[in-house]
Structure formats: C-alpha cells, structure tokens
N, C-alpha and C positions, 0 to 999 in steps of 0.2 A: 365244569369245577364247581363243588357246591358252593352255595353263597356264603355259609358259615366259614369255609376255609378261605374264601376271598378276604373276609374281614382280617384275618391274620396276615394275609399278603400285604393288604394296605398299611397294616401295622409295622410289617418288615420295611416296606417302602419308605416310610416316614424315618424310621430309626436308622435305614441304610444310608439315606441322604445325609442326615445329621452327623452320622459317624464318619463316612468317607469324604464328604464334601470338604472338610477342613484341610485334607492334603493339597487341594488344589487353590484353596483360598488363603493359605499361609502368606504369601508374599502381599496380598491385598489388606488383609487384616494386621500385618505387621506394619505396613505404611499408614493405615488409618489410625491405629492406636499409637503410633510413634514407638514401637518397640523392635527388637531384632527378630530375624526368622527363626532362630533357635528359641527365643522367648516364645514366639508365637506357637512353636512346636509343643510348648508345655501345655497348650490347650488341648493338644490330643491327648497328652498323659492325663490331664484332669478329668476329661470324659471317661477314659479307660478306668481311672481310679473310682469314679462314681458307679460304674457298672460293677466293679469288684465289691464295692461296699454294698450297694443296694440289692444285688442279685440275690444272696442267700437271705439278707436281713429281711427284705420286703416278703419274700415267699414265707418265712417263718412267721412273720406277723400277720400275714393275710391268708395263709394257707388253709383255714377253716371256713373261709367264706366261698359262696358259689363262684366258679371260675369267670363267668361272665362279669359279675360285679368287679372281681380283681382285675380284669383285663381293662374295663372301662376306668377304674381308678388310676391304673398305671399309665394309660394313654392321656388321661386328663393332665397328669404331672408332667408327662413328656411334652403336651402342647404349651403348658403354662411356663415351663423352665426354658423352652426354646424360644418363647417370646421374650423373656428376659435377656436372652442372648441377643436377640435382634436389636434391643434398645440400650444394650450395656454401653455406658460411656467411657469406660476406660479398661486397662488390662486386668486389674484385680476384680473388677465386677464381672468381667467376661470370663475369667477363671472360675469364678464361684458359680456362674450360670452354667458353665459347660460341666462343672462337677455335679451339680444337681440334675442336669438334664441327662447324665448318665445313669442316676439311680434306678429308673424304672426299665432300663433297656434289657438286662439280664433276666429280671423277673418277668417281663412280658414275653420273651422267648421261651423262657422255662415253663411258664403256665401255658403259654401257646402250644409248645411241642406236646405236652401231655394231652391237651384238649384236641389237637389235630390227630393224634394216634387213636383217640377215643372216637372221634368222628369218622375215621377211615374205616374203609372195607377191609375185611380180614384178609392179611397177607400184604396189604398195601400200605402199612404204617408209616415206613420210611418214606414212600412217596408223598404221603400227605403232609409230613414234616416238611418235605423239600418244597412243597407249595408254599408253605409260610416263608422259608428262606428265599423263595423266588423274589419276594419283595425286595430282598437285598440285591438281587442281580438286577432286577428293573431299576433300582435306585442307581446302580452303577452304569447302565446302558443311557437312562434318560435324566434321571434327577441329578447325578453329580456332575456330568457334563453341562447340563444346563444351568444348575447352580454356580458352577465354575465360571461359565460364560458371563451370567449376569453379575457375579461378583467382580470380574474382572473389567466388565464394560460399563456397569452402572454403580452397584454398591453391594458389598457382601451382606448388608443388613436384609436386603430385599430377598436373598436366599433362604435366610431364616423365617422370613414372613411367609415363603412358600412352604417351608416345612411346618410351620403352624397351621397352614390351611389344610395339609394332608393329615395332620393330628386331628383336626375337627372333623373331616370326612370319615376318619377311621372311627372317631367316636360314635357317629350316626350310624355307621354300618354295623357297629358291635351292638348298639342298642336294638336295632331292627332286624338284623340277620343273624346274630349269635344265639343258638338255643340256650335255654336255662338247664344247664347240666347241674346235677346235684353237687353240694359241697361234700367235703369228705367227712364221713361220720366217724364218731368214735377216735378222733385224731390223737395220737400219742406222740407228742413232741419229742420225747426222750427216744423213742424209737426211731424217729426219723433222723435224729442226730447220730444215730449209730452209723449211718453212712459213712461218716468220717472215720470210723474205726476199720473199714475194710481195706486192707492193702490194695485191692483192685481200684478203688476210688482215687487214691493218691497217685497210682501209677497212670491213670486217665487224666487226672489234673495236670500231671507234669508233662504228659504227652501233648496235650492241648496247648498249655502255657508256652512250652518250647518249640514244639512242633509246628504250630500254626503261627508262631512268632516269625517263621521264615517267610510267610506271605507278607507281614507287615514290614520286615525289614527290606523287602523290595518295593511294596507299593507306597511306603511312607516317603521314598525318595524317587518315585517314579518320574516325576516332571524334570527334576534337574538331570537325571539319568538320560532321559530323551532329548533334552536340549543341549547339555553339555558334551554328551558322549555320542549320542546318535545324530546330532546336528540337526533335530527339527526345529522349527520357530516355535516360539512360545504360544502363538495363536492356534498352533495345531494340536496342542496338549488336549484341548476339549474333545476334539474328534478321536483322538487315539484313546482316550478314557472310554469312549463307546465301544471301541474294540476290545478293551479289557473286560468291559461289563458284559458284552455278547459272550465272550468266553466263559464268564462267571455263570451266565444263564444256562448255557449248554453244560456245563460241568455239574451244576447243581442237580439238574434232572438225571444226568448220569449217574451221579453219586447215590441218589434216592434208589434208583433201580438196582445198583451194585449191592447195596446194603439189604435190600429184600431178597435177592438171588443168592447172595453168599452172606457169610456172617459179618456184622458190622466191624469186629475187629480185625478180621482179614482185609476186608475192604479199606479200612483205615491204614493199616499197615502198607499195603501196596501203593496207596495214594499218596502217603508221606514220601515213600521212597520216589515215586514219579515227581513229587514236588522238589525234592531235593536235586535230581537229575536235571529237571527243567530249568531251575534257577541257576545250575551251574552253566548250562547252555546260555541262558541269558547273559550271565557274566563274560563270557566269551564273544558273543556275536553281537553285542550292542551296537559295535561301531559300525554296523551294516544296517542301514535303514529298513531294507525289506526284511531281513531276519528279525530285526527289532520288533516290527509290527506283527510278524507271524508269532513270535515267542510272547508278545504281550497277549495275545489271544490265548495260547497254550497254557501260559502261567496262570491266567485268571480262570481258565477251565479246570486245570488239575487242583489249584488251590480250593477253590468253592465246591469241588466234587467230594472233598473230605467233610463237608459240615454236616450233612444228614447222618452219614454212618458214624460219626463221632457222637451227635446228638442221640441217637437211637442205642449206642454202646453205653452212654452214660444210663439212659432210662432203664435199659434191661438190666444194668448192674444194680440199679438201686430199687428193689421191689419193697413198696410201701413208703417210699420217699422219692417218688419220679419227680415232683415239681421242684423239689429242693435241689435234686441232682440235677436236672436239666438246667436250673437257674445258675448253679455252681459251674456248669460246662460253659456257659455265657461269660461267666466271670473269668474264667481261665482264658477264654478267647481274648478277652480284653487285657489280661495280664500279658498275653502274647502280643497284642498291640502295642503296649507300652515297652515291653522287652524287645520287641524287634526294631522299633524305633530308636530305643536307647542303643542296643548293641551295634545296629546298622551304622549309627552315627559316630561311634568310636573311630573307626578307621578314617572317616572324614576328618576329624579333629586331628589325626595323626598325618593328615596331608594326602592321603590316598584319594583316588578319583571316584566318581559316582558308581563305577561298577562294584566297588569294594562292599558296600552293603548287600548287594546280591549274593556275593560269596558267603558272608556271614549268614544269610537267609537259607542257603543250601545246607550249610552245616547244622542249623538249628532243625530244619526239617528232617535230616538225617538222624539227629539225636531223638526227636520225636517218634520216628520209626523205630529206634531201639526199645523206647518204652512200649510201643505197641507189641513188638515182638516179646517182650517180657510178659506182657498181658497174655498172650495167646500160649506161651508156655506154661504160664502159671495155670490156665484153665485146664490145659492138657493134664498136668500133675493132679489137679483136684478131681477130674473125671476119673483117671486111674486109680486114684485113691478110693474114690466111692464105689468102684467096681470090684476092687480087690477084697 
C-alpha cells in the first residue's frame, strides 16, 4: 500500500470508530449522563446532522486550497471536537460536541476520495478509494469492539480519548506522507454548484440516503437484536461486532473490484438488491444463534461492498465538481444513518420486536435499488439519444 493512501486509511479508522462505536456505547452513555437510551440515540442523529451540514459546506469553503492542507485542517477539527466529547459534562454539551465532531467527516471522505483516485494507478481508482474506506472496516473489526469493551468495563470517555489519539496520529501521517497535490486552479464555484441541477445527482442522493439507510436500520439496533432475539449475552456483543467488522472488510475490497470491473451503477444496483435479500434473511433467522452469526458477517460484507461503487458513481457523475459530489455522497450516507435509525425505531415504539428494524432496512435497500435502476435506465436513454 502507498504511504499516501495509508494516511487516508488512518483517517477512515478514526472516523469509523467515532461514528459506529456510539451504537455499542448507548447504554453506558445513557447511564452516565442520566438520560434514556432513546435520548442517547439522539447523539447518533446529532453526529449524522453534523456530517450533512459540514460535508458540502466545508468543501465549498476550502475547495480552492491544496488537498493536503484541507485534509489536515479537517482532521484537526475532528481531533478537537472528539476531545470535547470525551469531557462533555452533560447531555446538551455532548449533543453539541457530537454535532461538531460530525462536521469534518463527509468533507474528509469527499476530498480523500478524489485524492485517492488521483494517486491510484490507472484502472484501479475504485480500489484506491476502497483502501480509504478500509479504515472504516478496521474500525469495525478492532476499534468499535475495543471501544465498546472499554466503555462497558471502564468508561466510555476513555474510548473518545483513543479516538483523539488516532486523530493525532493521522495528522502526523498527513504531514509527512501525503504529497503536496496542487490546488484546483481557476475554480468556478457556480459551475460546481451546477452539480445540483443534474437529475442524476438527485437520483444518487436518494439512492444513498434511502438505500444505505437499510444498513443503519439493522446496525443501529444490532445489540438488542442479538441479546433479546438471538439470546446472546451482553458481554458477547463485543466479539460479535468483530464478526460484523470482518464482513465489512471483506465486502469493502470486493466492492472496489466490482466497481473497477463493471460499471459503478450496475455494481451498486446488484449490491443493494443483495442487501435487501440479506436483511430479509436476517429478519427470519435471528432466532437461531448459528445463523445469526453467519448473517451478521454476510450483512456486514454486502452492506460495505456498496461503499466504493457508490463513491465512484458520484465522482464520475460530477465532472468538474468531484470533491463537492464526493462529500455530498457522505452527507447522504449519514442522512441514511439518521433515517435508518429513525424508521427502524418506529415499529419498536409500536410494540414489535427487535427483528422489525431489519425488515424496515430490507425495504429501504430495495427502494434504493429502484433508484439505481432508474439511474441505469436514464443513462441508456441518454446514450441512445446521443447516437441517434
């Protein structure tokens, strides 16, 4: 692996831990801050809201600066705001800290995706982007289970201290290993914003926000699903999250290769269909512990396989505004995060069991696949029109 790409992997590791570890820490944070678990769940939404606000805004503000400088500033913000989370004295302070910590998330991945594609060998752009997202999968294999274990047995605040340390290491790696790529010359902000006038852009945004929301409808409630339905002990959740993370790592690299071999749009469509089917199976087999473990791995693999194809699809669609588009895709992922957690929680409020959010997630993934199919059909019509 190129050292320059490793810096992006490290950034993805820190971001992955701070985003996903909240699912495992909710009971501990709720107890410490003297709030309910649904209130603690709002901290997940706060982070997602920060991503949605910060992703396009920070890229638009900083897009004319050299990518290395942008990435370092974003990682500096990430480190400071996670430090605030570690020392938050109460719910409201924690909510604000989580909101601020989410601001650099989408912009980092947006800028990082474009940088990775520029540093990649020709024909291997999606695989280079998947190396950055590999940080998220490593977070789910090691960081999230470790952070959950520390938060459950010692203090959730120590978990955020670890996140701060990862942020500092990433800053140093960016300083010494990331090459000084040139800034965008003769930047036309108005032309970049034309990205939002493309019908394809909104189809992709809807596809991501709704389709990948299926992942979060499952993953947001994975702990109670495994304890209340599958019958695992609370102490075993840490180890089962490692299985989910291993699936995510495998799926991430498969997705990068699929996007390079086939078109990103077709790869995305197929993977969203696979996600819908997988979550439906999870819904029906979670009562069996062996099948629950197998499907935890499979669901993680299928869900994360879509990350690189989706990111390349967005970049390819937005010629001239790639950084903005890539950051918007990250904002859309986090809309999916909040939407999946919210919609998945509705049947729980109505009294259904913890398999119901997974069924909601299956429907969301299928809806996302429908938008992907519309995108493919539109591309065919445009091609036929151009050749006629």
